[in-house]
C-alpha angles and dihedrals in degrees: 000000000000093000095047104034111018112030098067097044089047091051090051095049096045095044092049091049092048093048090054094046095043096042093105091052092046090051093050092047091048091054092048092048090051092050098041104032105019130229148356091051094203127061109219126194135165114246131174116250138171111000087359092290108157119235136171113258119207128214136155109264115250101183136064125236095242113158137189127242090278093055094253119138114257118242116287095249090057095049094044105094129198088259090051091051089052091053090051097043091052092040089233088131088067096059096092086065085079084079089056090051092048091051093049097248091115144015130221090248126032142090110318114255109250133187122310090230090065093066093086092049099059122100118225094269094048090048089066088077085081093059088092135039113278116251143231084231133003148183093275091053093057096040120080096342110235098333095089123104119238089255092054091049092050091048089055090047092054091044088056092048091053094047106038113161139149092248092051091051091048091050092051091047092055092044090050093051091049094050093047094050097044090043096233090165099258110182113210094180115049090188092068102065110000127092111261118269109255100181137284112318095030090102091208118171 
């Protein structure tokens, strides 16, 4: 009942409320991003969502567009400024995803949306992570920090899909808030710092 009738309306109401309440903060951050990192203010990337349907995910940009003499972008660690690191460490860069939740692309809690190119690498069990909307945070993000292998993370994603409940979502929300505020190194986006997923059996972390 919760999964089919309550979860989506609750996501809509809470995301709309948060967007209204946080609008002053979002405006300030947008201005700072424009002044310190340039435009566009938002980083946009296609990610697979519910039933593998691709959507555009929004985040505040955290890197500059610095390029070398050949016009190629410099390495990520060079373009990631101190301000960008602050946005990531505080998870402020994730706030525009509230728009994705409002639109129905995402949920507050669910498996994190990864890269489109990973779709062909999942086995049948791992593919079940797309049976629900991807989340702003998820069970894998609050379990084991960044030490988990890709396979362990996917196992946790599928475990969540099979056991969705209001209490489980509430538990993950509180665990997420705790980890963000005590700076336990929660990584919302595995594509930022982890090795790329290369398929089951690669044991990439």
